[in-house]
MIDOLO-752707 format. One line per field, with one value per residue (C-alpha): residue number from 1; residue in one letter; x, y, z. Coordinates in Angstrom, 3 decimals, decimal comma, padded with zeros to 6 digits, m for minus. Layout:
REM MIDOLO-752707
k: [NUM|...]
r: [a|...]
px: [X|...]
py: [Y|...]
pz: [Z|...]
This chain:
REM MIDOLO-752707
k: [1|2|3|4|5|6|7|8|9|10|11|12|13|14|15|16|17|18|19|20|21|22|23|24|25|26|27|28|29|30|31|32|33|34|35|36|37|38|39|40|41|42|43|44|45|46|47|48|49|50|51|52|53|54|55|56|57|58|59|60|61|62|63|64|65|66|67|68|69|70|71|72|73|74|75|76|77|78|79|80|81|82|83|84|85|86|87|88|89|90|91|92|93|94|95|96|97|98|99|100|101|102|103|104|105|106|107|108|109|110|111|112|113|114|115|116|117|118|119|120|121|122|123|124|125|126|127|128|129|130|131|132|133|134|135|136|137|138|139|140|141|142|143|144|145|146|147|148|149|150|151|152|153|154|155|156|157|158|159|160|161|162|163|164|165|166|167|168|169|170|171|172|173|174|175|176|177|178|179|180|181|182|183|184|185|186|187|188|189|190|191|192|193|194|195|196|197|198|199|200|201|202|203|204|205|206|207|208|209|210|211|212|213|214|215|216|217|218|219|220|221|222|223|224|225|226|227|228|229|230|231|232|233|234|235|236|237|238|239|240|241|242|243|244|245|246|247|248|249|250|251|252|253|254|255|256|257|258|259|260|261|262|263|264|265|266|267|268|269|270|271|272|273|274|275|276|277|278|279|280|281|282|283|284|285|286|287|288|289|290|291|292|293|294|295|296|297|298|299|300|301|302|303|304|305|306|307|308|309|310|311|312|313|314|315|316|317|318|319|320|321|322|323|324|325|326|327|328|329|330|331|332|333|334|335|336|337|338|339|340|341|342|343|344|345|346|347|348|349|350|351|352|353|354|355|356|357|358|359|360|361|362|363|364|365|366|367|368|369|370|371|372|373|374|375|376|377|378|379|380|381|382|383|384|385|386|387|388|389|390|391|392|393|394|395|396|397|398|399|400|401|402|403|404|405|406|407|408|409|410|411|412|413|414|415|416|417|418|419|420|421|422|423|424|425|426|427|428|429|430|431|432|433|434|435|436|437|438|439|440|441|442|443|444|445|446|447|448|449|450|451|452|453|454|455|456|457|458|459|460|461|462|463|464|465|466|467|468|469|470|471|472|473|474|475|476|477|478|479|480|481|482|483|484|485|486|487|488|489|490|491|492|493|494|495|496|497|498|499|500|501|502|503|504|505|506|507|508|509|510|511|512|513|514|515|516|517|518|519|520|521|522|523|524|525|526|527|528|529|530|531|532|533|534|535|536|537|538|539|540|541|542|543|544|545|546|547|548|549|550|551|552|553|554|555|556|557|558|559|560|561|562|563|564|565|566|567|568|569|570|571|572|573|574|575|576|577|578|579|580|581|582|583|584|585|586|587|588|589|590|591|592|593|594|595|596|597|598|599|600|601|602|603|604|605|606|607|608|609|610|611|612|613|614|615|616|617|618|619|620|621|622|623|624|625|626|627|628|629|630|631|632|633|634|635|636|637|638|639|640|641|642|643|644|645|646|647|648|649|650|651|652|653|654]
r: [m|a|y|v|m|r|n|t|g|r|k|g|l|e|i|l|g|y|g|s|f|r|h|l|h|a|t|a|f|a|a|a|k|t|a|p|m|s|r|f|e|p|d|q|s|i|d|y|d|k|l|k|h|k|v|q|i|v|k|n|k|l|g|r|p|l|t|l|s|e|k|v|l|y|g|h|l|d|d|p|k|n|q|d|i|k|r|g|e|s|y|l|k|l|r|p|d|r|v|a|m|q|d|a|t|a|q|m|a|m|l|q|f|i|s|s|g|l|p|k|v|s|v|p|s|t|i|h|c|d|h|l|i|e|a|q|l|g|g|d|k|d|l|n|r|a|k|e|i|n|k|e|v|y|d|f|l|a|t|a|s|a|k|f|g|v|g|f|w|k|p|g|s|g|i|i|h|q|i|v|l|e|n|y|g|y|p|g|v|l|l|i|g|t|d|s|h|t|p|n|g|g|g|l|g|g|l|c|i|g|v|g|g|a|d|a|v|d|v|m|a|n|i|p|w|e|l|k|c|p|k|v|i|g|v|k|l|t|g|q|l|s|g|w|t|s|a|k|d|v|i|l|k|l|a|g|i|l|t|v|k|g|g|t|g|a|i|v|e|y|f|g|p|g|v|d|s|i|s|c|t|g|m|g|t|i|c|n|m|g|a|e|i|g|a|t|t|s|i|f|p|y|n|h|r|m|q|d|y|l|k|a|t|n|r|e|a|i|a|s|l|a|n|e|y|k|d|l|l|s|s|d|a|n|a|q|y|d|q|l|i|e|i|n|l|s|e|l|e|p|h|v|n|g|p|f|t|p|d|l|a|t|p|i|s|k|l|g|q|v|a|k|e|k|g|w|p|l|d|v|k|v|g|l|i|g|s|c|t|n|s|s|y|e|d|m|g|r|s|a|s|i|a|k|q|a|l|d|h|g|v|k|a|k|a|a|f|t|i|t|p|g|s|e|q|i|r|a|t|i|e|r|d|s|y|a|t|v|l|r|q|i|g|g|v|v|l|a|n|a|c|g|p|c|i|g|q|w|d|r|r|d|v|k|k|g|v|k|n|t|i|v|s|s|y|n|r|n|f|t|g|r|n|d|a|n|p|a|t|h|a|f|v|t|s|p|e|l|v|t|a|l|a|i|a|g|d|l|s|f|n|p|l|t|d|s|l|t|g|q|n|g|e|k|f|k|l|q|c|p|t|a|e|e|l|p|k|a|g|f|d|p|g|e|d|t|y|q|a|p|p|t|d|s|s|s|v|n|v|v|v|a|p|d|s|k|r|l|q|l|l|t|p|f|d|k|w|d|g|k|d|l|e|d|l|i|i|l|i|k|a|k|g|k|c|t|t|d|h|i|s|a|a|g|q|w|l|k|y|r|g|h|l|d|n|i|s|n|n|l|l|i|g|a|v|n|i|e|n|n|e|m|n|k|v|t|n|q|l|t|g|d|s|g|a|v|p|d|t|a|r|y|y|k]
px: [083,900|087,911|090,423|093,704|097,699|099,131|110,372|113,265|113,379|109,855|110,539|107,192|109,755|112,994|110,975|109,533|112,947|113,191|115,961|119,159|118,170|115,270|117,541|118,365|114,288|113,120|115,391|113,777|110,397|110,534|112,019|109,231|106,860|105,240|105,599|104,161|101,195|102,599|105,034|102,315|100,861|103,943|101,356|099,562|101,242|100,486|099,012|100,058|099,797|096,225|095,247|096,714|095,052|091,842|092,136|093,382|089,877|087,969|090,624|089,182|085,885|085,509|088,163|089,241|092,263|091,614|092,487|094,437|091,403|089,678|092,514|092,529|089,055|088,289|091,082|089,016|086,220|084,663|083,449|085,436|084,630|080,432|080,219|078,350|080,669|079,177|080,775|078,081|075,499|076,525|077,104|080,392|080,441|084,156|087,018|088,746|092,408|091,966|089,591|091,044|088,168|088,842|087,707|084,333|082,674|084,536|082,182|079,130|081,183|082,473|079,097|077,842|080,328|079,765|076,316|077,572|078,366|081,780|084,873|087,893|087,720|088,252|090,213|093,310|091,457|092,676|090,978|092,910|092,253|092,199|088,880|087,941|090,772|089,753|092,547|092,654|095,838|097,756|100,071|100,017|097,574|094,871|095,595|095,743|092,481|091,199|092,387|090,270|086,686|087,103|088,439|085,163|085,100|088,828|088,400|085,676|087,951|091,289|089,063|087,221|090,185|091,689|089,343|088,516|091,885|091,528|094,835|094,653|096,207|096,390|095,157|098,206|099,170|097,991|095,348|094,148|094,409|098,855|099,290|097,379|100,102|102,818|101,983|099,468|098,850|100,716|100,262|096,984|095,649|091,794|091,446|087,822|087,978|085,331|085,917|085,384|088,932|089,830|090,989|093,968|095,404|095,452|098,983|100,625|098,833|095,865|091,994|091,172|087,319|085,649|082,576|080,268|080,159|078,044|080,120|083,102|081,166|080,642|083,846|085,485|082,271|083,300|081,118|081,409|081,302|078,997|080,376|078,690|080,748|082,321|082,977|086,487|087,625|091,138|092,753|096,394|099,101|101,601|104,474|106,032|105,651|107,767|107,643|104,981|102,827|102,018|100,164|097,278|096,620|095,919|092,923|091,761|091,917|090,716|087,459|087,033|086,499|084,191|082,538|081,633|079,479|081,589|083,156|079,816|080,204|083,666|086,900|089,533|092,703|095,820|098,615|100,750|103,824|103,929|102,773|106,490|107,231|104,677|106,402|104,003|102,957|101,325|099,991|098,395|096,870|095,868|093,638|092,336|090,509|088,408|086,138|085,512|084,370|082,255|084,788|084,187|088,215|091,333|094,186|098,287|100,014|103,417|106,081|109,468|108,114|105,993|109,213|110,718|108,288|107,671|111,988|111,510|108,820|110,550|109,205|111,679|110,199|106,893|108,841|110,884|107,673|105,764|108,794|107,593|104,593|104,956|102,376|099,906|100,442|099,438|096,712|096,970|097,141|094,101|092,631|089,238|088,293|084,104|085,922|089,181|090,565|094,117|096,385|099,579|101,154|103,663|101,343|098,821|099,108|098,497|094,947|092,307|089,184|086,198|084,293|081,949|082,575|086,205|084,559|084,617|088,481|090,226|094,209|096,056|096,852|093,283|092,289|092,293|090,091|087,635|087,573|087,385|084,808|082,691|083,245|085,643|086,629|090,849|091,745|092,836|092,465|093,907|096,070|095,882|098,575|098,565|095,236|095,326|094,944|098,548|100,321|103,451|106,983|107,459|104,319|105,920|109,256|107,641|106,116|108,847|111,015|108,215|108,466|112,292|112,538|110,052|112,348|115,163|113,694|112,370|108,989|106,269|103,037|100,153|097,341|097,206|099,286|098,613|099,993|098,708|100,765|099,536|100,926|103,943|106,221|105,877|105,497|109,070|110,855|109,783|111,064|114,161|114,760|114,006|110,907|108,817|110,949|110,948|107,102|106,607|108,775|106,716|103,926|102,876|101,270|101,824|098,624|098,122|098,184|094,742|092,000|091,418|089,857|089,480|086,310|084,809|087,109|088,050|087,773|088,188|087,641|089,029|086,063|082,180|079,710|078,202|081,147|082,376|086,174|088,432|090,236|093,139|093,507|095,818|092,867|090,309|086,511|085,370|081,402|079,519|080,703|082,489|085,830|084,458|080,971|080,867|078,066|080,184|083,582|084,697|086,634|089,452|091,522|095,279|098,174|100,216|102,979|100,083|098,830|102,160|102,220|099,017|099,305|102,498|100,881|097,854|096,190|093,660|094,933|098,599|100,280|103,943|104,628|104,290|103,727|106,124|106,651|108,305|110,487|111,905|114,383|111,904|113,323|111,031|111,488|109,562|109,458|110,950|109,429|108,896|111,808|112,085|112,914|110,636|111,769|114,121|117,726|118,227|114,865|111,835|111,857|109,131|108,755|106,650|105,239|101,556|100,555|098,928|098,891|095,874|097,083|097,085|094,416|091,937|089,442|089,803|089,246|086,359|084,622|081,939|079,487|077,630|073,652|073,760|075,969|075,308|077,634|078,077|074,798|074,846|072,583|069,122|068,896|066,277|062,886|063,278|061,930|058,330|058,483|056,613|057,658|057,610|055,428|054,227|056,210|056,102|059,126|061,030|062,800|063,950|067,056|068,013|071,342|074,642|073,787|076,979|078,059|078,357|074,923|073,554|075,161|077,897|081,172|082,463|079,905|078,081|081,825|081,057|077,779|079,558|078,637|075,117|072,492|069,625|071,643|073,735|070,148|069,530|071,967|070,206|069,978|069,737|072,047|070,326|068,074|064,463|063,181|059,673|060,732|064,295|065,705|067,488|066,183|062,357|060,346|056,167|055,156|052,754|050,610|050,155|050,528|052,968|056,633|059,304|063,143|064,071|064,922|061,713|059,838|061,760|061,274|057,558|056,555|058,932]
py: [181,378|180,131|182,289|181,800|183,219|183,781|180,344|181,832|179,443|180,862|183,017|185,406|185,499|186,838|189,368|191,023|191,323|189,018|186,519|187,289|190,893|189,045|189,597|193,276|193,682|192,071|194,926|197,254|195,906|195,992|199,513|200,801|198,749|197,086|194,500|192,755|190,767|188,170|188,297|188,335|191,715|193,103|196,349|195,210|196,055|194,332|197,300|196,211|199,067|199,973|196,140|197,350|200,610|199,305|196,105|199,456|200,970|197,683|197,505|200,624|199,961|196,399|197,368|193,492|191,382|189,861|186,636|186,690|185,358|188,547|190,676|189,190|189,716|192,917|194,282|193,694|195,239|197,849|200,304|199,485|202,579|201,832|198,031|196,118|193,497|190,418|186,995|184,443|187,306|190,234|190,482|191,977|193,671|192,786|193,437|190,930|190,863|188,659|185,773|182,236|180,192|176,612|175,636|174,049|176,776|179,620|178,582|180,107|182,901|184,356|184,094|185,750|188,555|188,884|189,524|192,765|194,755|195,489|196,018|194,401|192,571|195,004|192,674|190,365|186,981|183,906|180,847|177,321|174,220|171,402|170,015|168,702|166,102|162,470|159,897|156,575|156,095|158,799|161,779|163,406|160,991|161,703|165,204|165,667|163,601|166,407|169,519|167,823|166,841|170,085|172,718|174,598|175,231|175,745|178,550|179,909|180,420|181,413|184,177|185,227|185,526|187,629|189,406|190,850|191,107|187,444|185,216|182,169|178,750|176,449|172,413|170,548|173,655|171,753|172,181|175,229|175,522|174,360|176,977|179,885|178,818|178,419|181,728|183,891|182,936|185,235|185,881|188,423|187,869|187,320|185,211|183,959|181,240|179,120|176,025|174,393|173,508|177,132|177,655|175,577|179,132|179,360|177,384|180,938|182,587|183,910|184,110|181,761|180,932|178,939|180,305|180,676|181,720|184,997|185,778|186,257|188,045|190,230|190,685|191,019|193,858|195,920|194,850|194,346|190,519|189,905|186,985|186,085|187,410|183,482|182,391|181,390|177,973|177,885|174,910|174,600|172,278|170,988|168,612|167,995|165,685|162,648|159,653|158,560|160,790|163,599|167,267|164,936|163,363|166,864|167,276|163,698|164,008|166,910|165,492|162,693|165,472|167,987|165,754|167,267|169,961|170,989|173,788|175,418|178,977|179,323|180,198|177,318|178,887|177,000|178,173|177,068|175,757|172,651|175,202|175,188|171,447|171,363|172,683|175,164|172,577|170,757|173,686|174,115|170,139|171,050|174,217|172,465|169,430|172,290|172,402|168,168|170,089|172,284|175,460|178,697|178,045|177,681|179,646|179,415|182,438|183,317|182,025|180,785|177,567|180,294|182,615|179,652|178,540|182,142|182,620|178,982|179,938|183,345|185,514|186,729|190,321|188,934|187,091|190,112|192,193|189,817|189,544|193,597|192,883|189,633|191,148|191,911|188,180|186,761|186,316|189,117|187,918|186,966|186,772|185,019|182,393|180,850|177,241|175,326|172,330|171,177|168,519|166,900|166,604|164,414|162,062|161,654|158,424|158,449|158,164|156,433|158,352|156,450|155,147|156,734|160,226|162,061|162,033|158,294|158,791|155,494|155,401|153,323|150,410|150,080|150,142|146,184|145,480|147,943|146,552|142,878|144,212|146,278|143,824|146,303|144,497|144,278|143,504|147,367|147,392|151,054|153,462|157,048|160,113|163,324|165,750|169,580|167,937|165,904|166,738|168,533|168,309|166,858|164,568|163,288|162,542|161,047|158,700|157,963|157,111|154,401|152,879|153,034|150,562|148,282|148,189|147,680|143,930|143,363|144,634|146,069|147,679|144,866|147,239|150,026|152,546|156,198|159,700|162,905|165,424|169,313|171,296|171,396|172,571|169,436|167,126|168,753|168,461|165,176|164,036|165,427|164,290|160,661|160,821|160,064|157,158|155,304|155,610|154,330|151,391|150,011|149,853|153,858|155,140|159,258|160,774|164,609|167,590|168,071|166,786|163,614|160,390|163,056|164,901|161,206|162,024|159,159|156,041|152,804|149,525|146,730|146,643|146,609|148,733|147,556|145,158|146,063|147,085|149,088|152,023|154,048|157,581|160,762|162,976|164,830|163,658|159,592|160,400|157,130|157,086|160,468|159,008|156,491|156,521|153,052|153,349|149,973|151,089|151,450|154,693|155,973|158,961|158,869|160,432|159,651|158,054|155,790|154,734|153,870|151,677|150,117|149,996|147,810|145,455|145,425|145,091|147,419|145,439|146,322|148,546|149,812|150,837|147,442|144,853|143,172|142,755|139,561|140,584|139,094|136,650|135,470|137,421|139,820|143,377|146,646|149,562|152,616|156,332|158,412|160,982|164,038|167,077|169,876|171,781|170,865|171,697|172,240|174,450|173,844|172,968|175,552|172,772|174,134|177,470|177,419|180,798|183,147|186,385|189,012|191,758|194,965|195,540|193,267|195,250|192,305|189,743|187,828|185,545|183,285|181,237|178,968|179,401|175,290|174,454|171,619|172,971|176,758|179,350|182,628|184,035|185,654|188,228|187,274|189,925|192,626|192,388|194,032|194,593|191,628|188,882|185,039|183,424|179,917|178,385|174,603|172,584|170,733|168,416|167,769|165,986|163,311|163,920|164,742|167,073|167,811|169,648|166,075|165,532|168,713|168,860|166,089|167,158|163,717|162,989|166,160|168,558|168,773|171,008|173,652|176,618|175,279|176,431|174,417|171,398|171,174|172,014|168,360|167,207|169,179|167,337|163,463|162,569|163,738|161,386|162,344|162,041|161,129|158,194|157,527|157,097|159,295|161,519|160,490|163,107|163,329|166,563|168,394|169,566|166,487|163,692|161,959|160,754|161,917|162,863|165,854|168,278|166,920|167,489|171,279|171,965|171,187|174,095|176,597]
pz: [262,731|263,296|263,986|262,523|263,051|261,038|227,563|225,902|222,727|221,467|218,835|219,944|223,400|221,422|218,927|222,652|223,221|226,312|225,147|226,536|228,078|230,264|233,670|233,071|231,768|235,511|237,096|235,388|235,620|239,714|239,478|237,924|239,906|237,405|235,265|232,065|232,344|229,279|226,757|224,368|225,635|226,483|226,484|229,697|232,940|236,550|238,870|242,445|244,010|242,396|243,515|247,352|247,003|246,630|249,453|252,154|251,009|252,002|255,249|256,434|255,640|257,220|260,217|260,051|258,558|254,880|254,183|251,027|248,667|250,011|249,367|245,622|245,007|246,936|245,090|241,694|242,719|240,474|243,093|246,268|248,587|247,648|248,064|250,358|251,165|253,497|252,992|251,254|250,807|248,978|245,407|244,197|240,851|239,717|237,382|236,173|235,073|231,381|230,173|228,896|226,953|225,869|222,385|222,956|225,130|223,479|220,186|222,147|224,051|220,498|218,897|221,680|221,168|217,410|218,257|220,498|217,979|219,395|217,442|220,323|223,531|226,613|228,591|227,358|226,523|224,524|223,368|223,818|221,291|223,679|223,850|220,027|219,735|220,372|221,840|219,172|218,112|219,543|219,051|215,901|213,961|216,393|215,919|212,341|212,510|214,829|212,153|209,475|211,401|213,184|210,248|209,946|214,137|214,501|211,439|213,015|216,079|214,207|212,262|215,150|217,479|215,139|214,391|217,456|219,483|220,615|221,279|220,070|220,638|217,697|218,278|219,550|222,400|224,984|228,059|228,773|232,580|231,736|229,085|231,654|234,146|232,119|229,948|231,883|235,365|238,316|241,685|242,492|238,994|239,070|235,968|234,763|232,205|230,230|232,039|235,689|236,227|235,693|239,445|238,514|238,534|242,291|241,961|241,206|243,924|241,465|241,634|238,825|238,622|236,242|234,364|231,678|228,526|229,182|231,805|229,963|227,311|230,149|230,876|226,966|226,805|229,279|231,764|235,601|236,167|239,680|241,854|245,196|247,564|248,674|251,756|252,807|253,718|255,527|255,503|257,282|255,586|258,613|258,542|254,404|251,295|251,303|249,832|247,208|249,120|246,321|246,452|244,341|247,913|249,613|247,387|247,056|251,056|251,279|248,907|251,186|253,441|252,435|249,843|246,323|247,544|250,887|249,020|247,571|247,733|248,927|248,202|249,549|251,249|251,392|254,420|256,564|257,204|254,850|251,676|251,049|250,182|247,362|243,944|242,371|239,933|242,560|243,977|240,785|241,187|244,220|243,171|240,169|241,736|244,148|241,718|243,064|246,268|244,580|245,193|244,072|243,513|245,518|245,857|247,674|249,199|247,063|247,770|246,705|244,747|242,794|242,256|240,454|238,260|236,741|236,046|234,503|232,245|231,309|233,480|235,947|235,871|237,525|240,113|241,252|241,121|243,520|245,762|246,483|247,216|249,239|252,348|249,622|248,491|251,315|254,329|257,356|260,630|262,433|259,209|260,055|257,873|257,441|258,108|259,197|258,391|259,463|256,966|258,346|255,198|256,837|258,478|255,017|252,933|249,129|248,454|245,187|245,246|243,756|241,707|240,325|242,464|243,571|246,844|247,570|249,085|250,252|251,611|249,601|252,532|252,841|249,266|248,511|251,086|250,349|246,568|247,575|250,239|247,765|244,633|242,282|239,373|240,430|236,803|236,102|232,105|231,640|233,303|232,070|233,333|232,501|231,899|233,160|236,804|236,724|233,675|234,670|234,404|237,855|237,095|234,615|235,663|239,303|236,942|234,779|237,401|238,463|235,001|234,911|238,083|236,676|233,254|235,258|236,261|232,672|233,590|231,518|232,382|232,462|231,712|228,866|229,296|227,898|228,386|227,583|227,910|229,279|226,691|223,722|226,286|228,545|225,816|223,855|227,465|228,538|225,000|224,961|228,739|227,921|229,843|227,352|225,732|229,293|229,547|225,981|226,560|229,032|227,198|227,078|224,186|224,459|223,270|221,421|223,840|224,729|227,017|225,542|227,627|230,889|229,363|227,343|224,318|223,695|221,386|223,380|221,863|224,441|226,216|225,351|226,823|229,824|230,781|234,484|234,399|236,226|234,652|236,741|236,436|237,076|236,127|238,053|237,705|237,829|237,565|235,593|232,171|232,113|230,547|227,879|228,066|229,379|232,766|233,825|233,867|237,297|236,946|240,107|240,394|242,209|240,957|238,147|240,197|241,472|238,007|236,769|239,982|239,217|235,411|235,908|238,533|236,415|240,306|242,117|245,281|244,607|247,344|246,353|249,637|251,250|248,132|245,486|241,961|240,253|237,864|234,557|236,631|238,657|241,954|243,551|244,078|245,375|243,795|245,754|245,978|242,680|242,864|240,034|239,389|240,265|236,984|233,968|234,879|230,738|230,933|229,000|225,223|223,818|221,303|217,613|217,909|217,819|218,972|216,872|218,162|216,644|214,091|214,348|211,789|211,576|209,429|206,527|208,792|207,548|209,677|208,451|209,714|206,819|207,334|206,683|208,996|212,048|213,719|214,226|214,351|214,601|217,435|217,333|220,379|222,386|222,553|224,897|227,652|228,367|232,005|232,875|235,059|234,193|237,065|237,657|234,857|234,745|236,277|233,638|235,764|239,267|239,576|242,408|243,858|242,952|239,820|238,284|234,242|233,535|234,038|232,954|229,791|229,291|227,225|224,870|221,782|222,409|222,109|218,463|218,871|221,384|218,628|217,312|220,573|218,444|218,116|221,756|223,944|222,726|224,810|228,450|231,255|229,859|232,085|235,434|237,317|237,478|241,072|240,006|238,434|239,233|235,463|233,172|230,359|231,122|232,363|232,405|229,620|232,734|229,506|227,967|230,371|227,828|228,632|226,930|226,637|228,645|225,566|223,768|226,543|226,786|223,347|223,727|226,656|224,695]
């Protein structure tokens, strides 16, 4: 055990009475010791006193200082007086503040909620349409195509949201985690989301945890949510970020230290003097990729960078309130961590992780040498920036600053280059401030505000399947075939500014810190360090209004699922348990090596069946390697002796 010392402009905003009165409201809410959870739910309030009361009950019981992670977690216990608490052992019963669902996983969650018979969700909940839009031609063309192809699913989600009191973010609104950060995250929140990168919200000082649809349904149905009490890994940050080193490099370095399973069963909690050199969205980037080390979630303590972001996103009331509870929103002195890691930001190098796994960390100074030794393709075919991990205003600005330098020397990207804005607000703002224009001028294509290539929603045509090639992205995962379904693609993850530099050079061995490019006039030049504003000086441009609020009266709303649909299927409840346990069941498959959610049930082409239990079952474990034969999607039927696909064998056993 280690011991450590220690949107104005959107119509909805004006309707709700913020607008020009937001500073007055911030003062009033602070005085009242409360603030609205979001501008979309003015009747739902943040209650830090309730959180503080529960935390004190637990502190008195445990008799020791608490980490920030513990404060937020234990402050949401259903019954703190009688809850058994042992890190790594106990199962906690919790009451999350809200639920967020993306459109792929929301389908099954809402189908389950329908079968519950309840009239309305019991906690604030939202659905975000970001997973079903395939990147093909770019922007509006891809969005319109997705609306046509997925009309049945979007109509179902929109009407189910209206029927059961769920906020609905339409296609084109942006990626779930960016929307949550802009509108719903706040210091001390306990939020569960039906996506593995939900921890992104830790950048605003909340505990945001990725769960399955069934867990989300429990919370929406007012059932306490159960979680094994996580251990806490402390990461002390010293020094400060500067130059080419970005927030992304913190988590890329940590992934190399802990590997893809080093954070399993634990919350990663960051602290130390280095924290203040990281922007709020940068902290979100770090927390987002905590999923790649297996962490339950990640969190940063509340500070002035979060305050600035809250104010910039029209949540002054929350910032004012959080300022009065700073002790609650940070760890106690002498708090205990189960593991302690220290990273000096002043000494941290930019990293490029991959290929085929996000924990193979290589500092940029060694990348060229390692790539040549390993035989990785040096010709960068595509550079991709954006995604839920790196699509903030600051990210786009730093990338644009690199692109502008190249343009000033008459140079464009040698690799194909794509840009994915994280939200409609980010898209509109980078268009207004000309970042998007600069990125287009070096050859970039701005994609729709959606997940796109990051989750395999990419109609890639420049390389045939099976051909070795290299792509570099600012995404979070780079497992075999994840982005383009080509198992021969060597995918690397790094910061958006480094992706931009590598796309311009077209060479994986290019080190922008030391190497030069050749300008149009034949002269050599070096790229200077990326620079950008953390937040837009002119404020955010909200862009188009893409939010559908649930109606006050939903009695006339009909939710229709066609009986012959290939994409949606109403659920048939299981038979009531007869009280007998199922014993000595046949093993379907024993997976070899790394087996992530990508291997268990990949996204990409299978996303269209996420609302149809029978059809999506054809995707079960087809990407996992069978330890018995070292093959994917091939198992021996233990009843017949025949070899077959995993889903087919599972159906036979059933």
